[in-house]
N, C-alpha and C positions, 0 to 999 in steps of 0.2 A: 504494499499499499504506499503511495506518496505520502509526502509530509502531512500529518494530521494537525489541523488547527480547529478548535471548536471554541465555542463561547456562550456565556450566560449573559444575558443583557436586560436586567431588571430596571423598572423605573422607580425613582424615589418620590413615589406619590403616596405612600402609606406604610403600614407596619410590615415588616419583612415576612412574606408568606411562606408557610412551610411547603407549598408548591414550588417556590423558587428554589429551596434547598433541594427538593427532589429533582428538579431538572438540572441544578448545578452539579449534584452528585453523578448523574449518568454522564453529563459532559466530561467531568474530571476522571472518572472511570475509564471512558472511552479514549481520553488523551493519555492518561498514563499506560493503558495497555498497549497502545501503538506508539509509545514514546514520542507523542506529539505534545502540543502546547494548548493549555486551557486559559482562555482570556476572560476577563470580567470587563464588560463596557456599561457604562451608565447612560441610560436612554432618558434623558432629562428635557426633552423638547416641549413637553406640556408644562409651560411656564407658570400657568395659574395653579398647578398642584404640586410641582416639584419643589422640594425644600432640602436645604443642606443637612438638617437633622436626620431626615429620612435616609439621605445617602450614607451618612455615618452609621445609621442603624443597620443598613445592608451589609457594610463591612463587618461590624460588630456581631451581627447574627450569623454570617457565613463563617467567620473565623471560629465563632463558638462551636459551631458544627465540625470544624476541623476540616473545612473546605478550603483549599489553598489553590490560587491561581498564579500563572507565570507572568502574565501581563495584565495591567489595569491601571486606573487612575491613581492608586496609592503606591504601587510598585513599579510603574513605568514600563517601558518596551519600545520597540522599534516601529510600532505601527500606530502610535498616538497621534493626536490626543484621544483618550478614551472616554471622554464625556461628549456626548453629542452637541451640547450647547456651546463647545469650543470648536466645532467643525462646521459652522454655519456657511462660511464661504464656500467649502467644498460642496455642499448640498445645492448651493446657488449655482455653482459652475456646471454641475451636472444636470441640474434643471434646465439650464440654457442649452446643453447639448441635445436634450430630448426635444425641447421646442424647435431647435434648428433643423432636427431630423425628421419633424412632423410626426413624432411619437407622442407628443402632448400638446395640449393647447391651453391657452389663458381663458379662464372662465370668470366673467363679471357679475354672476348671479349674487346677489345679497341673500342675508339669512331669511328676509321676508319672501323672497323670490322662492327659496327652497321649501318653506312652509306652505306656500301656496301650491307648490307641485305635490307635496305630500297629500294635501288635502284633496286636490283634483284627482289623484291616483286612487284615493280611497273611495271617492264618490264614483269613480268610473271603473272601479275594480281592476284597473291595469296594472302595469308593471310598477313596483315600488321602487323609489330611488330618483336619482337625477335624470331629467329628460333630455340632457345633452344638448340644450338650446344654444350653447355657445361653441359647440363643437366645429361648426363650420363656418364661423365668422370669417369674412374676408379681411385682408390686410388693412383695407381702409377703415373698416368698421372697428377693428382692433385699435388702430392708431386713433381714431376719434375718441373711443372710450378713454384711452390713455390721456390724451389731451384734455379731457375733463377731469382728470385727476381720480378716476374711478379705481378703486382698489380691485384686485383680482387674486384668484387662486390659480394654481396650474395643476391641471387633470390629465390623467393618463388616457390615451386614446385606445380603449379596448376593441377588439375586432367584433363587429356585429353579427358574425355567423361563425359556425365552426365549432370546434372543441379544443380545449387545452388538455393535453395529455402528458403525465409526467410519472416518473418511478419514485415511489416511496420505499427506502431500504427495508422497512418494517411491514409495510402494508401492501407493497406491490404496485401495481399499475393503477394509476387514478385518471379518471377522465371528468371533465367539467365542462358543460356547454358555455361559451362566452356570453350567450344571451342571459346568463345568470349572474353575470360580473359586472358591477357598476364601473363608470368611469371614475376611478379612485382619485381623490385630491392627493397630490404629491407635495405641493408646497402651499402652506396657508398665507393668507393676505398679510400676516405680520412677518413674513420672511423666514418662518420656522418650518421645517419639513414635517411631515406626517410620518408615523411609524414606518409605513411602508417604503417611502423614499429613503429615509435614513438608513434603515435596516439593510436594503439591498446594497446601497452605495458602501456603507461601512464594512458589510461582509465581504464585499469584493475587494476593496482597498486594504483590508486586514488579512486577505488571503484565506477566509475561513473555509475549510474543505468539507465540513459536515455541519449541518443545522439540526440540532438535537433539541426539540421543543415539545410542549404539550399539544396534543391533538385538537385543541380548540383553535389552533392557528392554521388547520388544514384548509379552511375557507379562504385564507389569503394566499395560499400557494400560486393559484392561478396568475393574480396580479404580480407576484414576484417573479415567476417564470417570464411572464411578458416583459417585465422590466430588464431582466437580464438580456433577453432577446433584443429589446429595443437598444440597449446599450452595445450589443455585440459581445457579451460576456458569457463565459461557461457558468451555468449554476453549480452551486455545491450540491452534495448529496443531502436529500431530506430525510429525516428520521422523526417521526412524530410519536411520542411517548403517550401511553394510555392516561386518561384522566384520573385524578384523585376523586374518589366519590364519598360523600357523606353516608351515613347510616340510612338515609332516605333514598339512596340510589342516584341522587343528583349530584352535580359537581360540588365539590367541597368549597363552601363559601363562608364568609365570616357572618352571614346573615344567621346561620343556624349553628355554626360550629366555631370553636376557638382555633384560629389558623395562624396566629402569630408565632413565629419561632421563639420569640421570648416568653410565650405562655409555657411552653415545653421546658424551656431553661429554668423558668421560675418555679415550675411545679415540681422540680427536682428529678427530671430525666437526665440520664447520661447521654451526651452527644453522640458517642460511638453506637449506643443502642438505638437512638433515634435515626441514625444513618442506616443501620442494618434493618431496621423496620421499613424505611423508605425504599430500600433497594428490593424488598420483597413486593412492594407495590407494582414494580413494572418488570420484575425478573424472577426467574426460577433457576437455582442453582442445580448443577447435577446431583442426583440422589435426593432431591427435595430438601436438602439441608436448609435449616432456618436461622441457625447461629453460625456466623462466620465473620471474619474480619474484612475490612475494605480491601487490604492487601490481597486476601483470597479471591474476592470477586475481580479485582483487577487483573490478577494473574490468569484466571480462568475465563474471562469474559468472552462471551459469544453472543453477537447481536441477535443471532436467530432465536435466542431464548427470551428476548424481550416480548412481552404480552401485548396483545391488541385490545382486550377489553378492559373497561374501566375497573379500577381496584378500590374496594371499599376500605376507607381508614378506619380500621378497627382499633378502637382505644384499649380494649381488653387485650389484644394481640400485642399491642406496643408495651403495656404494663408487664405481660408475661416476659417479653424480650428483655425489658429493663431490668427485671428481676433476675434472669439468667446472668446478665452482665454484672449485677451487684454481687451475686453469689461467686461467679467464677473469676472476675476480675479486680474485685477489691478485697484483700486480706482482712480477715476479722479485726486485726490490730490498727488497720488503717480506716475502718468504717466511720468511726466517730469524727475523725479529722475530716473526711469527705462531707459529713452531714454538717459539721460546723462551717465549712467553706460554703455550703449551700445557703442556709438561713440562720445558723445560730453563731454567726460571726459577730465580732463586736460592732461592726458598722450597722448592720441590720438591728441588733439589739438596742443600739443606741437611739434608733427612730422609735422603738416601742415604749422605752422607759418613760418618756414624757407622757404617754397615753394612759398609763397606769399608776404612777408614782402616788398619786392622792386617792386611788380607788382601791388598792390592795390592803387587806388587813394583815395578811401573812405571806410570806414568799409562796407558799402553795397556792395562793389565790392567782398568781401570775399566769400559770399555764390554763386554768379554768377560764380565765378572762381572755387569754390570748391564743387559744388553740387554734382558731380559725385562720391564723395566718400560716399555719404549718400543715393544715388538712386540705387536700384537694376534693375529697368526696363528703361534702357537708350532708348531715342527716335531716333532710326536709320532711315535714309533716304536713298535712292539710290544715291542721290547727295552727301551725306556725304562721301560715299565710291568711288566715281568716282575718278579714277586716270588715268594718261595717259598711253596709250598702255597696259592697263590691263582690261579685261573683269571682270564682278562679279565672274565667275569661276577661274579666274587667282588670283583674290584677295583671294578667298578661299584657293587655293593651298598654296599661300605665308603664309597666317596666320596658315594653319596646319603645315607647315614646321617650322615655329617659335615654335609651340607647341612642335613638336617633339624633337626639339634641346634643348628646355629648359628642358623637361622632362628627356632626356638623360643626361644633366648636373646636374639635380636634384638642380638646382640654378635659382630662378626666381627672384633674386636681381637686383638692378639698373645696375651694371656694366654688369652682364650676359645677361640681355635683350638688352643692348647697343651693346654688342658684337655680339649676335645672330642676331640682325637686320641687321648689316653689313655683316655678313656671309651670311644671306639669300638674301641680295640684290645682292651680287657677285653669288651666286648659280642660281639665276634667271635672272641675267644680267639686272637689272632694277635699276633706279635712287634711291639711298637711301633716299634722302630728299623728293622728289616728289611722290614717291610711298610707301615705307616702312613707313615712318614716318607718311604719310597721314593715312594709314591704321591702324597704331597703335593709333594715336590719336582719329580716329573714334570709333575704338573698345573699347578703355579703358575709354574714356572720354565722347563719344557721340558728339564731337565737333572737331574742326580743330585748337583750340588753347587753351591754359591753363597753369597750372603750368608746370614746368620741367617734361617731359613725363616720363623718366626712373625713376626718384626718385618717382613720384607719383604712378607708378606701384608697387614699393617696398613697399610703405605705404599702398596701397591698399591690398596688399598680393597676395600671389601665388593663393589661391582658387577662389577668386573673379576675379582676372585678367584672370585665364584660363577659368572661366565660361563665361566671356565676349567675349573672343576669340571664344568659341564654339558658343555663341549666334550670333555672327557676320557671322560666316560660315552658320549657319541655316538661317539667315536673307538674306544672298546673294543667297541662293539657295542650299547650300549644296554641298556634293561631293559624288557621287555614289561609290558603292563598286568597280566597274570596274575602275573608274578614280582614286580612292584612290590606287589600285594596281599599276597603271601606275606611280602615283606620287611617291609611295614608291620605285620603281626600280630606278627612276631618282634621288630622294633624296639620295639613298644609294651610288649611283655613284658620288654624289657630284655636279652634273650638271643638272639643271632644266630649262636651257634657252629654249629648244625646246619646252617646255610646254606652254610658253608664246607665242612663235612664232606661234605654231600650235593650241594652245588653245584646245588642246585635240580633 
């Protein structure tokens, strides 16, 4: 095999997702097996959502997982820059190449125009998407619009007939009618590229040989193949990994599952156990072995053993694997030191002491009051969540609204949770102390009294607090998609009182 170069390209727009670790893992395994290079590239062209702190968290999370790259923004390399925001002139240059070759065109449609197209297509039952009205503008029409100072995007000129045919190294021959592919925006009006443009240009210039990613990206491959053809470049080998699924059989998402890598770190899992577990999600070792080192899978790797069907993220299986690593890899005499490193260290205890100093009567009260900081599986009961004038479903809706507001604010700190709890009490027309506080204590602590609630949630951290809210909703019976839609409409209006009164 010729020189292997693979990459992982996360966007710094949120918490580091366990799916990112999953794909990074298989890219690293593939690179190491073939004596190739593994690259980290930051796709930060979404300027409205990209944040420096999220980028730092990507590094921190992947390093905790023991996933090491050979080239990237933090380690350098010969193919940089490795942040897309530092490569804008490169994308502009390649955009001009496509325009000059007639493979792309300038689109002057506004957001209002696009909304109108969507409405018309809905009414007429026609093809959804852009109607290509700017595709055949004359040079004179383009010049007139530019002289008026109208902004434009650059769109890919997709064939109107025929099929795209390509080979996936895992799934075989794939065909897709061009009629199903929209004229994709390549460059936005602000001068930033879309994912598709930047992805292809970067992969080519960084000499990426194999693109290993989740199969949710398969629908984008025709656009990417066409871009390679338009530039006159040879595409890399495509390998699409199976999706990670939740217990409900749907794509693993933070709406219903804890997905942040930091959740698993803070919950006491070992990084080597998490990687072992993730490797089982997309691969089967010879002899159906389930416990093995990353060095083992690197040495024995065979891409033919990669699965196609989605893999269910089974937390019980993860617990079992983690237990095996605890037993086999941590000697008894070292166990307490590892536990101390996890949460019983001086730095963490220094956060708890102010919360209990004036509340405990004896040292023995400390653990009774603070046990929830060290327990993942809180023992919920129906009585714990019983609040006046609110059924279990109403409680679910209230907790979900709290999640939405905190996610919007991107602030799960003490003050933010306090403010949010009062906003939600007003939104649902319920008593803050008797309803909201009771639900929060139940969800976060698994009891109705303890250390200061909001400060405790901040110490517990966003990922574990959010996971407890999700588990509370699941324990109380969950929210159906239909009821979630009803809640969202009321939530967006700022008034959910009717939901409590009607109980849907």
